[in-house]
N, C-alpha and C positions, 0 to 999 in steps of 0.2 A: 152330617157325619154318620158313618156306620162303624160300629164296633163289633168285632167277632171275637168271642172268647172260646179258646180251645181248652177243654177241661175234662177231667174224669168225673166231675160232680156238678153237672149243670143245674141240678135242683137247688144248689146253694145260692144261686143268683136270683131265683124267683122272687123272694120277698124284697130283695134289694131293688130290683128293676121295677117293681110294682108299688113303690112307696115314695112319698114326698117329692122332692125336686126332680129326681130321676124319672119318676112316673110322669110328671108334668112335661118334661122334655120329650119323652117318647110320644105322649099323646098329642103334642104340638108338632110332631114329626121333625123336630129339630135334630134328634138323634135316633138312629135305629140300632138296637142291640140284639144280637143273636148269640146263643150259647150252643156250641158244637161239642158233642160227646166224642172224645178221641177214641173211646172203646168201640164206636161204630165202625171204625176203619181198620180194625185188626183182622188179620187173615187167620188167626188162631180160632179153632172151633169153640174153644172155651172163652173166647174174647179176652185172652190174657194180654196185657199191655206192658208187662215188666218182666225182667229176668235178672239173674245174678250177674254181678260185674266181672268182666274179664280181669284176671290178676288177683282175684279174691277180695275179700273185704265184707263188711257188714251191710245189710240192707239190700234193696233192689233198685234197679235202674230202669227208667221208662224206655221202651224199645223205640228205635228210630222209625221203622216202617209206618206204624199207625199215625205217628205225629206228622211225618212227611206227607202222607196221603191226605190227612186232615187239612194241612196247610194248602196243598194243591187244590183241594175242594173249595176253599173259601177265598183263596188269593186272587186279587184283581191287579190290573196294570198299575193302579195307584195305591196299592196296599203298603202299609208300614207294619212289619212284623216284629213284635217285641216279646222277648222272653223274660219272665219275672223270675229272678234268681238272686240269692244273697251274694253271688260271685259277680258283682257288677258295681258300677258307680252308683252312689246314693241319689235317689230321686230328689229333685228340687222344684220350686215354684217356676223357675225359669224354664225348666224342661217341660213342665205342664203347659206353659204358655206356647211353647214351640209345637207340642203335639196337638194343641187345640185347633191348629190350622190344617191338620191332616184330613183327607177325605175318608180314608178307610184305615182303621187300626185293627190289627189282629194281635190279641193278647194270648200268649201261650203260658199256661199254668203248669209248672212242674210238680212232681210229687216224689215220694220215697227219697232216694238219694240223688234225685235229679234226672236229667234226660241224657240219652246217648249223645256224646259230643258232636257226632256227625250231623245232627239236626241243625247245629249252629250255622252251617253253610247256607241255610235258607232264612236266617234271622237277620234283620236289619239293625236291631238295637237290643241291649240288655239293660234291665233296670232292677235295682234293689231299693226297697222302701226303708231300709235301716240295717244296722249291723247286729242282726239277730236272726234266728232260724225259726221258720214256721213249718207246720206240717205239710203245707202245700201252697201253691201260688194263687189260690182263689181270693184270699183276703187281700193280698197285694194287688191283684187285678182290680178289685173293687175300689181300692184306694186310688189307683191310677185313673180309673174311669171317672170317679167322683171329681177328682181334681181337674180333669180335662173338661168334662161336660159342663160344669158350672161356669167355665170361662167362655163358652160358646155364646155369642150374642143371642139374646132372647130368652136365655134360661133363667138368669137372675138379673136384677137391675145393675147397670154398669157402675152406678155410684157405689154399690156394695164392694166392688172389686178394687176401686182406685186406691184406697188407703188401707189395704190389708197388710197383715204381717208379711215380711219378706219383700214388699215393695221397697225399692231403694235400699234393700238389704238391712232393714230395721224391723223390729217386732212392733206390732200394732199397739197403740196407746190403750189404756184401760177404758172400758165402756161401762156406763151406768144407765139405769132407767127408773121410772117411777116405782115407788114413792121416793121422795127426797131423803127420807130417813128410814133406816131399817135396823132395829135392835141397837139403837144409839149411834149407828154409823151413818154419817151424812154424805151426800154427794158433794164433791168439791165446789165451793162457792162460785168459782169462775165459770163452771159449766151451766149454771142457772142465771148467770149475769146478763146474758144476751149480748155481751161484747165479743163479737166474732174474732177480732184480731187477737185479743187476749186468749181466747179459747184455742186458737191455732198455735200460739206460742206454748201454752200449757200442754197441749197434746204432743207437740214436737218434743218437748222436754221429757214428758212421761215416756214417750217412745224410746228416746235415748237411754233413759234410766232402766227401762225394762230390758233393752238389748244389752246394756252394760252388765246387768245382773245375770241374765239367763243365757245370752249368746254373744259374749264379747268378741268372738271370732268374726261375727258379721260386720263389726265396725271397720274391719280392714278393707271391706269391699264397698262400704256405704259412701255416698257422696255427701261429705260433711262440709258445712260452711265454717268460716272462722268462728262464728258465734257458737256453732255446735261444738267445735273443738274446745273452746274456752269453757263451755258448760261441762263437758266430759272431764276436763282436767280439774275443774272445781269440785266435782262430785265423785271423783274416782275413789276416794278413800271412804266415802259414805255407803257405797254399794256393797252389800254382802256377797261374797263369792261363794 
């Protein structure tokens, strides 16, 4: 996979690309990442990429021409062009899975009050990482990149992905590691029992409890067995909202 990031601040991505799992993925040539400075495509002698909005209003808007030319520069026949913006559907794990099968993704990072609306005629998709406002799309682009890259075969072990949060629309069960006791708090006995069937039941129940507490909306989408439904009904009054 190749990921091209169109941004006014390519230097923000240097430590991200050269660290941890993402660095390993690039060194293995599993993914290629390039950061393109939109400012390099402006025709303004002062390299200005923004201007005041027509109709008035606060702030500045990124101009269409530099962005469009930057897109033309990196776009290929198999490219998927995504604009990071709060004015979009909220990003999900399901979407990350879908994008992990793309050959070439172009991530467009907005700034200021956003981009000239006419740029959207060149965009294939829009993504928001949440209902809040950032100073620019760079952090959002890193979030999307990270969520996609880790799903590509060979980046991390496949076992690590199978039982994660949002698989089957449930949050992941609690995790513990050595030592068995920390500050008087012990690991649940079932997890050190070696009884794998009981461990699976415990983890499923803990996953249901966690989802009930933090994201009850997900239960409407989850594939629940009759046993799951009985467990939820039994414990619904015990979960703090």
